[in-house]
N, C-alpha and C positions, 0 to 999 in steps of 0.2 A: 466535316467532322466536328463534333461538339468540342469546343475548346475547353469546356469544363471537365471533360472525361479524364480519368486518371490513367496515365500511360507509363507509370513508373516501372511496370513489369513487362512493357512491350519491347520485344527485341529491336535493336537498332533504333532506339527512341530519341536520338539526338535532336530530331526535328521538333520534338515536343518539349524540349528543355525550356524551362521558364527563364525569363530575363534575370540577370544577376542582381540580387538585392543589394542594398547599400551596406557598407561596413558598420560595425558597432561603434559609432563615433564617440559615445560616452567613455569607452575604454581606450580607444586607439588614437583619437585626435589629441594633439599636444600644443597647438598654437595658443597664444595668449588669449585668455577668456574661455577656452574650452574646459569642460569639467575635469578631464584627465590631466590636461596640461597644468591647470591651476593646482591640482593635488601634487603632481610631481615637482612643481616649482618650490614647494615648501621644504625641500630637503637639499642638502649639499650634494652637488653632482660633479663627478670628475669630467674635465673637459679636454685635457691634454696630458701627455707625458712631460715631465719636467725637461727631459732632454730635447723636446721639440722647440723649446723657447730659448733662444740665445739673445743676441743683442738686437735682432730685428723683430718687429711685431709679427704676430701670427694670426692669420685670418681663420676664424672658426664660425660654426653655425650651430645654434642650440635652440630648440623649441621654435624653429622656423625663423629665428632672428639671426641676422648677420652681424658678427661682433669682431672686435680686435682685442686680442690678448697681448699684453706687453709687460716688460719688466723695466723699471727705472734703473738708472745707473747706480742708484743707492740700494737696489735689490728689492724694492717694493713691487708687488704685482698690481696690474690694473686690467679691467675688462670693460671696454667701451663700445657703444654703438658704432657701427662701421663708418658711417658717413659724417664728416664734419658738418656742424650746423650752419656754418658760414655759407659755403657754396657746394657742399656735398662731396668733396674729395674724400676718397677712402683713406682712413687712417692707417691702413696697412703700409702706406708709404710715409708714415710719420717717423719722426726721430725721437728716440727715448732720451730724456734728460734726467737730471738728478731728482726732479720732483714730478715728472709726468711725461706726456707724449705731445710732441709739437707737430702740427699739421704742416705738410710740405708746401702747401699752396700759398698761404698768407701768414703762416707762423702762429696761428692760434695755439695756445698751450693748455692742455687738459690734465688735471690731477687725476689719480686713480679713482677718486670718488665722484668724478664728473664735474668738479668745480672748474670753471674756466679761469685760468690764472692770468692769461695775457691775451689781448687782441691788438698786437703791435701796429697794425695798419691804421688804427683809430687815432684821432687826435688826443693830445693829453687831456686828462680829465673825463674821458668817456666813461660812462657807467654801464655800457652795454654788457660787459662781462659779469657785472653784478646782478643783472636781470635775467640771466640765462643759466641753465644747468644742463650739461650734456648727459645722455643716458649712460649709466654705469651700473655694474653689479659687483658685490664683494667677491674677493678671491683669496684663497689660501693654498699653500703647498703642504703636502704630507707624503712622506715615503716615496718620493719620485713621481707623484701625481699632482696635478693642479686642479683644484676644485672651485666651482662657482656656485653662488646662491642666487636664484632667479625669482624669488618670491617677494612679497611685500616686506619692506625693511622692518616693520614693527613685528613681524612674525618670524624673524630669523632664529633658527634653532641653534643649540650647542652643536659643535662638530663632534659626532659620536666616535668613540674609540671602542671597537669590538675586541674581545679577548684574543681572537685569532691574529690581530694585527701585530701584537707584541709577544707572540708565542716564543718560548726560549729557543735560541740557536737556529732561528729561521731567517732566511733571506727572502725578501719580497722583491720580485723582479717585475717591473711594469710592462704591460703590453696593451695593444689596442687593435681592433679589427672593425672595419666599416662594413655594414650590411645595407644593401639597397632595398630595404623593406621596413615595415612598421616595427617599432620597438617591442610590442607585446608578443608577437609570434616568436621573437628571439628569446625573450625573457622566459616565457612559459615552457620552453623546451627543457628547462632545468627541472620542472615538475612532471616530466614525462619519462619515467624510468623504463617504460616498455620499449621505447624507441632504441635503447641501447641493445636490447636483445636482437632486434631485427636489423636496423640500419647499421649498427656497429659490429654485428657478429654474424647472424644467420644469412642475411641477404647476399653479402659479398665475402668478407673475410673478417677475422678478428682484428678490428682496428686498434683496440686498446690493449687488452690483456688476454688471458687464456680463455678457453672455451666456456668457462664458468659464466661469462657474461651472456652466453647464448641461452642460458637456462632461464625461463620465465619465472621471476621470483614471486613470493607472496608480497603483496603490496598493501600499504596503508598510508594514509595522509592525515597528519596531526597538526592542529593549530598550536602555535607557540606564542610566548609573549611578544616576539618581534615579527611574527608572520606565520610561516608554516614549514613543515618538513615532509619529505616523503620517507617512508620506512620500507626498505626492501630486505627480505630475508630469504637466503638461498641455502640449500643443503649442498655441501661439497665434501664427499667422503665422510669422515667422522667429525666434520666441522660444520658450523652454521655461521654464515657471513651476513651480518646486518649492516646496512649502509643507509645513511641519511644525507641528502642534499638539503640545503637550508635556504629558504627565501626570507630575506629581511626587507619587509615592505618599505617603500613601494617597489624599487627596481634593483635592489642589491641581492646577489645570490652567492652562496658558497657551495663549492663542489669538492667532493673527496678526490683522492689520488686516482688519476685516470688509468694507472697501470696496476691498481690493486687486483690481486687474483684469488683472494680467499684461501691461500694455501697455508699461511703461517698464522699462529695465534696473535691477535692484536686486541688491545683494549683502548677504545676511544682515540684511535689515531685521527689526527685533525685534518685541517683544510689543505687541499691541493690548489684550489683556485678561488680567489675573491674577485667578483666581476659585477660591474654595473652595466645595465643596458640603457644607454643614455639616448634620448630622442634628439636627433638632429632636426627632423621635421616629421610630418606624418608618414613619409615614405622612405625615410632613411634613418638609420640609427648607428650607434657605435657601441660595441662591447669594449669596455676599458676597465682595467684592474691590475691584479698581481697574480703571477704564479708563485706559489709558496715552495721553497726548497729547504728541506732539512733531512736528517738521517732517517726519520720515521716515514715520511710520505715519499721519499725518493731512495728507499733503502737499497734498491738494485741499480741505482744510477742511470735509470732510463730517461729521466727528465734532463733537458738541456737548456740551462739558463741563457746560453749564448744565442739560442734560436728564438728568443722572445723579444718583442719590441714593437715598433710601429708597423702595423699591418702584418704581424707574424706572431706565431706561437708554436710551441714545440710538440704539438700532437696533430693527428691527421684530420683533414676535411674541414678546416675552419675558415678558409678563404676561397675566393673564386678565381684566383690567378696562379696558384702554385702548381696546378696541374692543367693539362690541356682539357678542352671541353669533352673530348672523347673519353679521356681517362676518368673524368668526373662522372660521365654517364655510366661507365662500367663499374665504378666503385664510388658512388656518391657519399658525401659526408654531411655533417650538420648543416653547413652553409647551403648546400644544394637543396636539401629537404626543406629548409626553412624559407629561403628566399623564393623558391618556386611556388610557395603557397599563394602568390600574388603580392603586389606591392603592399597591400593591406589585406590580410586574411579575412574572408567573409564568414563569420561565425554562423550565419543563418543557413549556410550550405553544408555545414558539418553534420556528421552523424556520430556523436560521441558515444563511446562504449565504456565498459568497465576499466579499460586501460587509461581512460582520460579523466578519471576522478580527480587527479591532482590539478589538471588544467582547469577543470570546472571550479574547483575550490579556490584556486588562485584568482580567477576572474571574479568570483563572488566576494572575496576579501577586498580586492581592489575596488570593486563597485561600491561596497559598503563605505570605504574610506573616502572615495571620490564624493559620494553624496553627503558625507559628514562635512567635508570642507565646503562643498557647495551650499550647505545650510548655514555656514558661518562658524562652524566649530574649528578649533585649532587642529592641525594635522597631528596624528599620534606620533609621539617621539619615544625612542627606546630608553629604558631606565637602566642606568649603570648599577653594578653591584657595589658591595662595600669596598672592593678593590679599585673602583673607579673606572671599570671597563664593562661593556655590555656583554653578557653571556651569549654564546652562539652554540649551535647544536649539530653542525655538520661533523660527520665522523665515519670511520670504518671500524667495525668490531668483528673479530673472528674468534669464536669460542669453540673449544672441543666439547661437543655434545653428541655422543653416538646416536645412531638412528634408533628410533622406536620400533619395537616389533610390530606394532599396529599403529596406523594413522600417523606416520611421520610428518605429514603436512601440518597436522595440528601441533606437533612438537616444535616444528620450525617456526610456526606463527607465534607460539607461546614464547619462544626465545626472543623473537623480534619485539613482542609486546613488553617483555621484561626489561630488555636492554633499553628501550625507549623510555620506560618509566624511570629507570635509574638515572638516565642522562637528564631528563626533564626535572626529576626530583632533586637534582643537585642544586637547583636554584633556591631551594628552601633551607639550605645549610645556614647555620647561624653566622652572623657577620664575623665573629671572632675566628670561625673556622675557614673563612673565605678571604680574609684580608691578605693581600700580597703587597709588601712595601714597594717592590719594584714594578708593580702594575702589570706583571705578566700573568697573573692569575694561575700559578701552578697548583695552588691548593685545591681548586675546584677539579682540575684534571686529575690530581692524585686521588681525591675522594672518589671520583667516578670510577677510576681504574681499580681502586681497591674493592669497590662494591661489585664491579663486574667480575673480578677474580673470585670473590666470595660466591657470587651467583653461579659461576661455572663449577666451583667446588661442590656446591649444594646439588647441582644437576648430576654430577658424576657420582656423588655419594648416594643420591636417590636411585640412580640406575643400578649401582652395585647392589643396593639392598633389594631391588626387584629380582 
């Protein structure tokens, strides 16, 4: 039979399936020197929960490199190459001192910046330690997470503070989950709102909230100053629920409250999850970040801070070991759908549809920035507002807007467009209107909420006039 013949529509055509093509290495590979890895390395990346690091060193892996995270007895953090340059002993067995980490084998002492402070087995006057420098990366701690910077020292960026980090009366609870697959397929799930309809509601059961999640929403995808958002708009009774998840390039995402049900009026209710998808290597990654708890996003008390931590979080389907394999087959969650795409998803085998516009857009934005860095440009950095924090756009907004007598789909889409314009337009507020002395940026939130209430009032007045 002619091998060139097209058998795509032949019944039982498995025999004719073409060999699996290679992965999209530009986007998925993260080792040192790879285009994607060099781009991701230009940003601060979370590497561990603060609670994971006590008096003993912690072995970690990032971007395909084996490293040792430690804290000196004076409280300074260090991140060193795993193997001692003397004879290769792992520094995970080192001893923390007041100024560094001492190798157990022959006592070499390393400062957090890689300076070799002592080589005690050498004779007096030896200059060996002055002629070597051990591999090391900068480290800092923030709100229960430890971050590392893995790029060239001359390009180290400011550590960005996003407005949602310091939102009033909010507790940030750290958590992390390891995925045995490439970082990108985990990250891009955040820009796939259609999967919540099927995976989380229709196919098995309502895993998050009420049946409103099972309604396919109006969908749009909008570029922002920090990356992109999706905009989903749903009709539920006399209300329209508009929701946006936020991608903050390259690998930070913010997600709304997972138990939002669109039942009660809300204006610009903020973030439920902040999470990075950090590459361990090409075939392993870690989701690491915070669950946000406050009276707005957890108004019904369904979130459980005590269920968040190392390899655990308080909502369904996020790990591969909390349920049996059979249970996961009967009611799969995000973990199963994502990991089973292959260790590295093969984009050339996909058949993207209307539902995948957000995934395609995210890949396009990443590729654009990867190529900028490869061409020698500085990686794009977020710009703080006058309040000193970077604005973000993740939200849930539920407005009372009764159904239109004709073409209610158009009305729902118009509400989604208007809400998004109000939220993005808040970035143009005058500095005097946005300055918040305590850096929690409540003024921007108040402005957005006031404009959303005004918009709802105008919609109701217009309908009454009709």
